Every structure is written in structure tokens, then in C-alpha cells.
N, CA, C and O of each residue as an XYZ file, in Angstrom:
512
protein
N     -15.881     16.114     14.988
C     -16.275     14.885     15.607
C     -17.771     14.978     15.897
O     -18.243     15.959     16.472
N     -18.505     13.950     15.495
C     -19.954     13.929     15.658
C     -20.334     12.921     16.715
O     -19.792     11.817     16.771
N     -21.254     13.309     17.535
C     -21.841     12.373     18.478
C     -23.237     12.078     17.976
O     -24.070     12.980     17.885
N     -23.502     10.831     17.652
C     -24.787     10.437     17.104
C     -25.577      9.716     18.180
O     -25.095      8.758     18.786
N     -26.797     10.185     18.413
C     -27.699      9.519     19.330
C     -28.673      8.736     18.479
O     -29.401      9.309     17.669
N     -28.687      7.428     18.661
C     -29.562      6.566     17.872
C     -30.975      6.727     18.381
O     -31.206      6.651     19.588
N     -31.960      6.957     17.458
C     -33.340      7.212     17.881
C     -33.954      6.010     18.588
O     -33.712      4.858     18.228
N     -34.750      6.313     19.599
C     -35.443      5.278     20.351
C     -36.851      5.096     19.803
O     -37.415      4.005     19.891
N     -37.418      6.146     19.244
C     -38.780      6.091     18.734
C     -38.779      5.490     17.332
O     -38.018      5.925     16.467
N     -39.615      4.510     17.113
C     -39.739      3.907     15.790
C     -40.723      4.728     14.971
O     -41.799      5.087     15.450
N     -40.349      5.019     13.743
C     -41.185      5.808     12.856
C     -41.466      4.989     11.610
O     -40.570      4.327     11.085
N     -42.692      5.027     11.136
C     -43.049      4.276      9.934
C     -42.432      4.932      8.718
O     -42.322      6.156      8.653
N     -42.028      4.116      7.750
C     -41.457      4.627      6.512
C     -42.102      3.949      5.332
O     -42.963      3.087      5.503
N     -41.698      4.324      4.141
C     -42.250      3.757      2.923
C     -41.608      2.401      2.644
O     -40.416      2.213      2.884
N     -42.398      1.462      2.137
C     -41.889      0.139      1.798
C     -41.825     -0.745      3.022
O     -41.882     -0.270      4.157
N     -41.708     -2.033      2.778
C     -41.617     -2.973      3.889
C     -40.246     -2.853      4.541
O     -39.301     -2.320      3.960
N     -40.166     -3.363      5.762
C     -38.888     -3.325      6.477
C     -37.811     -4.074      5.696
O     -36.660     -3.640      5.649
N     -38.181     -5.191      5.086
C     -37.222     -5.964      4.297
C     -36.723     -5.208      3.077
O     -35.535     -5.257      2.757
N     -37.626     -4.505      2.391
C     -37.239     -3.712      1.214
C     -36.315     -2.575      1.621
O     -35.295     -2.335      0.975
N     -36.672     -1.877      2.689
C     -35.846     -0.753      3.132
C     -34.482     -1.239      3.600
O     -33.470     -0.594      3.324
N     -34.440     -2.361      4.301
C     -33.167     -2.927      4.738
C     -32.297     -3.310      3.545
O     -31.090     -3.071      3.556
N     -32.896     -3.896      2.527
C     -32.152     -4.265      1.319
C     -31.628     -3.021      0.609
O     -30.506     -3.023      0.103
N     -32.431     -1.961      0.568
C     -31.996     -0.709     -0.058
C     -30.811     -0.107      0.704
O     -29.865      0.392      0.095
N     -30.866     -0.158      2.028
C     -29.766      0.350      2.848
C     -28.507     -0.475      2.587
O     -27.420      0.083      2.440
N     -28.647     -1.791      2.531
C     -27.496     -2.666      2.262
C     -26.855     -2.330      0.909
O     -25.630     -2.330      0.786
N     -27.676     -2.045     -0.096
C     -27.123     -1.675     -1.408
C     -26.371     -0.344     -1.323
O     -25.299     -0.201     -1.910
N     -26.927      0.626     -0.598
C     -26.263      1.926     -0.450
C     -24.935      1.777      0.284
O     -23.938      2.392     -0.095
N     -24.924      0.962      1.334
C     -23.680      0.703      2.067
C     -22.689      0.005      1.149
O     -21.499      0.321      1.168
N     -23.164     -0.940      0.347
C     -22.300     -1.644     -0.599
C     -21.651     -0.696     -1.591
O     -20.466     -0.830     -1.895
N     -22.424      0.267     -2.103
C     -21.862      1.249     -3.048
C     -20.763      2.069     -2.367
O     -19.696      2.289     -2.941
N     -21.034      2.514     -1.147
C     -20.039      3.303     -0.424
C     -18.791      2.467     -0.149
O     -17.674      2.925     -0.388
N     -18.971      1.261      0.345
C     -17.837      0.397      0.667
C     -17.030      0.016     -0.574
O     -15.805     -0.085     -0.506
N     -17.700     -0.193     -1.698
C     -16.982     -0.467     -2.949
C     -16.105      0.715     -3.316
O     -14.962      0.539     -3.737
N     -16.639      1.927     -3.156
C     -15.856      3.125     -3.459
C     -14.657      3.228     -2.515
O     -13.561      3.585     -2.947
N     -14.857      2.918     -1.231
C     -13.753      2.948     -0.267
C     -12.691      1.932     -0.675
O     -11.502      2.250     -0.717
N     -13.122      0.720     -0.974
C     -12.189     -0.346     -1.347
C     -11.370      0.014     -2.581
O     -10.202     -0.358     -2.685
N     -11.988      0.745     -3.524
C     -11.318      1.104     -4.767
C     -10.576      2.437     -4.670
O      -9.918      2.846     -5.627
N     -10.674      3.111     -3.535
C     -10.050      4.426     -3.399
C     -10.706      5.456     -4.299
O     -10.060      6.406     -4.741
N     -11.988      5.267     -4.569
C     -12.757      6.122     -5.474
C     -13.390      7.273     -4.693
O     -14.518      7.154     -4.214
N     -12.668      8.381     -4.565
C     -13.147      9.532     -3.799
C     -14.446     10.093     -4.374
O     -15.337     10.480     -3.619
N     -14.562     10.141     -5.693
C     -15.793     10.653     -6.317
C     -16.977      9.751     -5.973
O     -18.077     10.237     -5.711
N     -16.750      8.443     -5.975
C     -17.805      7.503     -5.614
C     -18.207      7.631     -4.157
O     -19.391      7.546     -3.829
N     -17.226      7.837     -3.271
C     -17.536      8.036     -1.856
C     -18.356      9.304     -1.669
O     -19.340      9.304     -0.930
N     -17.959     10.381     -2.334
C     -18.692     11.646     -2.208
C     -20.111     11.515     -2.757
O     -21.048     12.081     -2.192
N     -20.276     10.778     -3.847
C     -21.609     10.580     -4.428
C     -22.512      9.788     -3.487
O     -23.731      9.956     -3.516
N     -21.931      8.932     -2.656
C     -22.717      8.126     -1.713
C     -23.062      8.886     -0.438
O     -23.909      8.445      0.339
N     -22.410     10.030     -0.219
C     -22.681     10.825      0.978
C     -23.958     11.643      0.825
O     -24.327     12.042     -0.279
N     -24.615     11.882      1.931
C     -25.770     12.779      1.952
C     -25.286     14.182      1.597
O     -24.150     14.539      1.908
N     -26.133     14.981      0.949
C     -25.707     16.333      0.568
C     -25.169     17.149      1.744
O     -24.167     17.849      1.598
N     -25.817     17.070      2.900
C     -25.364     17.825      4.065
C     -24.023     17.364      4.579
O     -23.248     18.165      5.103
N     -23.740     16.089      4.437
C     -22.454     15.554      4.884
C     -21.339     16.052      3.978
O     -20.301     16.504      4.460
N     -21.548     15.973      2.678
C     -20.551     16.479      1.730
C     -20.342     17.981      1.929
O     -19.211     18.465      1.892
N     -21.429     18.708      2.139
C     -21.341     20.158      2.342
C     -20.597     20.482      3.639
O     -19.787     21.408      3.669
N     -20.863     19.734      4.701
C     -20.180     19.943      5.980
C     -18.675     19.710      5.833
O     -17.869     20.481      6.354
N     -18.303     18.640      5.120
C     -16.880     18.374      4.878
C     -16.225     19.543      4.154
O     -15.160     20.020      4.544
N     -16.887     19.992      3.090
C     -16.319     21.073      2.285
C     -16.237     22.380      3.065
O     -15.247     23.104      2.958
N     -17.267     22.688      3.848
C     -17.275     23.930      4.629
C     -16.220     23.920      5.724
O     -15.516     24.908      5.929
N     -16.117     22.800      6.423
C     -15.182     22.742      7.549
C     -13.728     22.687      7.091
O     -12.843     23.178      7.792
N     -13.471     22.102      5.935
C     -12.104     21.937      5.462
C     -11.715     22.930      4.363
O     -10.554     22.992      3.956
N     -12.688     23.701      3.891
C     -12.429     24.703      2.845
C     -11.815     24.078      1.593
O     -10.886     24.626      0.999
N     -12.349     22.929      1.206
C     -11.864     22.228      0.029
C     -12.997     21.378     -0.529
O     -14.063     21.279      0.079
N     -12.768     20.771     -1.672
C     -13.785     19.933     -2.318
C     -13.858     18.568     -1.648
O     -12.862     18.065     -1.128
N     -15.043     17.977     -1.667
C     -15.276     16.677     -1.038
C     -14.287     15.630     -1.539
O     -13.726     14.880     -0.739
N     -14.065     15.569     -2.850
C     -13.179     14.525     -3.388
C     -11.760     14.653     -2.857
O     -11.080     13.642     -2.683
N     -11.302     15.850     -2.600
C      -9.965     16.058     -2.042
C      -9.941     15.640     -0.573
O      -9.029     14.943     -0.128
N     -10.945     16.072      0.163
C     -10.992     15.805      1.605
C     -11.172     14.316      1.882
O     -10.430     13.734      2.672
N     -12.151     13.707      1.237
C     -12.467     12.299      1.512
C     -11.296     11.408      1.098
O     -11.072     10.352      1.690
N     -10.557     11.835      0.089
C      -9.368     11.099     -0.312
C      -8.263     11.198      0.726
O      -7.458     10.279      0.874
N      -8.223     12.319      1.449
C      -7.217     12.532      2.490
C      -7.634     11.942      3.839
O      -6.784     11.634      4.675
N      -8.936     11.787      4.047
C      -9.450     11.239      5.310
C      -9.105      9.761      5.398
O      -8.977      9.079      4.382
N      -8.961      9.290      6.589
C      -8.721      7.862      6.814
C     -10.073      7.174      6.956
O     -10.459      6.772      8.054
N     -10.795      7.039      5.834
C     -12.090      6.370      5.860
C     -11.830      4.868      5.929
O     -11.225      4.292      5.025
N     -12.288      4.246      6.999
C     -11.980      2.821      7.158
C     -12.794      1.950      6.212
O     -13.944      2.255      5.897
N     -12.181      0.868      5.767
C     -12.934     -0.145      5.033
C     -13.724     -0.889      6.093
O     -13.148     -1.464      7.016
N     -15.032     -0.877      5.960
C     -15.893     -1.408      7.008
C     -15.993     -2.910      7.066
O     -16.289     -3.477      8.118
N     -15.748     -3.563      5.941
C     -15.882     -5.010      5.909
C     -17.329     -5.450      5.738
O     -18.179     -4.678      5.294
N     -17.589     -6.678      6.091
C     -18.898     -7.296      5.897
C     -19.958     -6.638      6.781
O     -19.693     -6.274      7.926
N     -21.159     -6.493      6.226
C     -22.289     -5.953      6.986
C     -22.745     -7.010      7.980
O     -23.055     -8.142      7.608
N     -22.781     -6.623      9.250
C     -23.248     -7.532     10.306
C     -24.736     -7.362     10.576
O     -25.454     -8.341     10.780
N     -25.200     -6.102     10.577
C     -26.625     -5.868     10.817
C     -27.029     -4.509     10.262
O     -26.207     -3.604     10.119
N     -28.310     -4.394      9.957
C     -28.888     -3.135      9.489
C     -30.161     -2.900     10.292
O     -31.015     -3.780     10.392
N     -30.277     -1.712     10.859
C     -31.482     -1.297     11.576
C     -32.067     -0.110     10.833
O     -31.375      0.879     10.593
N     -33.343     -0.203     10.466
C     -34.005      0.881      9.745
C     -35.149      1.398     10.601
O     -36.005      0.633     11.045
N     -35.151      2.705     10.828
C     -36.190      3.370     11.595
C     -36.712      4.526     10.758
O     -36.113      5.602     10.737
N     -37.823      4.307     10.071
C     -38.370      5.348      9.215
C     -37.407      5.699      8.109
O     -37.077      4.855      7.276
N     -36.950      6.944      8.092
C     -36.039      7.417      7.047
C     -34.590      7.452      7.526
O     -33.742      8.080      6.892
N     -34.303      6.782      8.642
C     -32.956      6.722      9.198
C     -32.535      5.263      9.297
O     -33.374      4.380      9.476
N     -31.235      5.011      9.179
C     -30.742      3.642      9.291
C     -29.346      3.633      9.894
O     -28.591      4.601      9.807
N     -29.039      2.500     10.506
C     -27.699      2.249     11.027
C     -27.237      0.930     10.439
O     -27.958     -0.067     10.484
N     -26.028      0.926      9.885
C     -25.437     -0.301      9.358
C     -24.180     -0.594     10.167
O     -23.232      0.191     10.171
N     -24.188     -1.732     10.849
C     -23.038     -2.149     11.635
C     -22.232     -3.118     10.777
O     -22.720     -4.181     10.391
N     -21.000     -2.737     10.488
C     -20.112     -3.553      9.689
C     -19.072     -4.196     10.600
O     -19.029     -3.908     11.796
N     -18.258     -5.042     10.052
C     -17.234     -5.728     10.851
C     -16.302     -4.741     11.552
O     -15.914     -4.962     12.698
N     -15.938     -3.640     10.861
C     -14.973     -2.687     11.423
C     -15.442     -1.247     11.398
O     -14.621     -0.339     11.533
N     -16.720     -1.008     11.233
C     -17.226      0.364     11.176
C     -18.733      0.355     11.393
O     -19.382     -0.687     11.289
N     -19.274      1.513     11.693
C     -20.716      1.713     11.744
C     -21.021      2.950     10.912
O     -20.382      3.991     11.061
N     -22.014      2.817     10.027
C     -22.448      3.925      9.183
C     -23.876      4.292      9.548
O     -24.671      3.425      9.912
N     -24.202      5.569      9.452
C     -25.566      6.037      9.608
C     -26.009      6.588      8.267
O     -25.241      7.265      7.583
N     -27.237      6.303      7.892
C     -27.771      6.718      6.598
C     -29.126      7.382      6.773
O     -29.813      7.169      7.772
N     -29.504      8.193      5.784
C     -30.835      8.790      5.716
C     -31.390      8.547      4.325
O     -30.649      8.437      3.348
N     -32.709      8.467      4.257
C     -33.371      8.252      2.976
C     -33.718      9.595      2.362
O     -34.323     10.451      3.008
N     -33.331      9.772      1.109
C     -33.602     10.975      0.334
C     -34.447     10.570     -0.867
O     -34.582      9.378     -1.144
N     -35.023     11.538     -1.592
C     -35.814     11.176     -2.777
C     -35.042     10.297     -3.767
O     -35.643      9.465     -4.446
N     -33.738     10.471     -3.857
C     -32.922      9.676     -4.774
C     -32.390      8.387     -4.173
O     -31.639      7.668     -4.832
N     -32.763      8.078     -2.937
C     -32.315      6.851     -2.295
C     -31.585      7.112     -0.987
O     -31.545      8.243     -0.502
N     -31.016      6.070     -0.428
C     -30.304      6.145      0.843
C     -28.908      6.715      0.641
O     -28.198      6.344     -0.294
N     -28.524      7.631      1.540
C     -27.204      8.262      1.496
C     -26.557      8.178      2.872
O     -27.243      8.172      3.894
N     -25.241      8.115      2.885
C     -24.470      8.028      4.119
C     -24.375      9.407      4.760
O     -23.914     10.359      4.131
N     -24.812      9.512      6.010
C     -24.710     10.783      6.731
C     -23.548     10.795      7.713
O     -23.076     11.863      8.103
N     -23.079      9.609      8.119
C     -21.933      9.537      9.025
C     -21.224      8.208      8.824
O     -21.852      7.167      8.630
N     -19.897      8.270      8.877
C     -19.057      7.077      8.693
C     -17.871      7.183      9.639
O     -17.528      8.267     10.111
N     -17.259      6.057      9.904
C     -16.151      6.056     10.859
C     -16.678      6.229     12.271
O     -16.060      6.907     13.092
N     -17.826      5.615     12.555
C     -18.504      5.800     13.836
C     -18.183      4.663     14.798
O     -18.230      3.485     14.443
N     -17.861      5.048     16.010
C     -17.582      4.057     17.040
C     -18.475      4.336     18.243
O     -18.666      5.488     18.634
N     -19.020      3.271     18.825
C     -19.858      3.465     20.014
C     -18.991      3.874     21.205
O     -17.848      3.438     21.342
N     -19.554      4.709     22.047
C     -18.899      5.140     23.273
C     -19.751      4.627     24.429
O     -20.902      5.041     24.563
N     -19.225      3.746     25.259
C     -20.031      3.173     26.339
C     -20.768      4.250     27.147
O     -20.154      5.160     27.705
N     -22.080      4.124     27.192
C     -22.899      5.060     27.937
C     -23.074      6.406     27.277
O     -23.665      7.313     27.864
N     -22.564      6.556     26.050
C     -22.627      7.833     25.333
C     -23.028      7.573     23.890
O     -23.065      6.422     23.457
N     -23.331      8.640     23.134
C     -23.636      8.472     21.707
C     -22.399      8.056     20.899
O     -21.269      8.141     21.379
N     -22.640      7.606     19.663
C     -21.549      7.283     18.751
C     -20.696      8.509     18.472
O     -21.186      9.638     18.500
N     -19.434      8.283     18.207
C     -18.513      9.319     17.771
C     -18.119      8.983     16.344
O     -17.686      7.863     16.074
N     -18.263      9.945     15.411
C     -18.038      9.675     13.990
C     -16.948     10.579     13.418
O     -16.866     11.764     13.740
N     -16.116      9.990     12.562
C     -15.016     10.720     11.935
C     -15.520     11.640     10.834
O     -15.061     12.776     10.719
N     -16.459     11.163     10.022
C     -17.032     11.946      8.927
C     -18.527     12.010      9.176
O     -19.180     10.982      9.350
N     -19.071     13.231      9.194
C     -20.485     13.406      9.503
C     -21.029     14.670      8.864
O     -20.284     15.560      8.454
N     -22.346     14.721      8.791
C     -23.009     15.894      8.240
C     -23.610     16.733      9.337
O     -23.789     16.276     10.466
N     -23.926     17.993      8.986
C     -24.508     18.900      9.957
C     -25.990     18.800     10.020
O     -26.625     19.510     10.800
């Protein structure tokens, strides 16, 4: 279980805020499409390397096996995207995802995240 503290400090990143937000939306769309289709390989490909590695290390199995067994929720429609430098939060109808920007694009670092009143988010799938 991961507790995510959303950054308060704004950090400049590459590209305009609109471009980065659109890139995050596309990355979330790829992940959500994989979830909707039950495509474990697609879900693993959308995860940040550290997240996939954390899953495999903690469960002693391959990402595609674990993510297929996990109850990854279908998040539904994107309600909002917040981008802070190389970090982003996507709030969906039924889920919140956290992403990081890598040289190859935006990747999901945590999914299945729920806010805890007065506390950081708690996430079902997360990276170290």
C-alpha cells in the first residue's frame, strides 16, 4: 500500500502546460484501454519501470501475471489532469492515477489511488 503525497511546489517542465496535459491524457488513455481490454501486457507497458519492478519484486512473479490478478479498477472518464514538472495526477471518475515523465513519455507510477481525508493518497499498485 502506497501513500502518495501530492507535491505543493510547482516545478517547470518541458513543453507548454497544455501539451504536457495532453500527453498525460494520452498515457492515461493507453493504460485505461489496456484495463478495459484485460490486456495485462499493455498495462505493464504503461507502467513506470520502477512500478513494474516493485510489483515483480514484492510478488515474486512477472508483471503480466500480477497485474492480471490485481483488481485494477476501470477508471472511467478523465475528470482532471494536474501536471507539475515531470509529475502528474489524473483524476478519473472512479480512480486516481499518478504519472511521471520519462525519456520515452509519461508512465503510470501509481494506480488504484484513493484520497484519505487529511492524509496522503493510498494506492493499490505503486512503484518504489
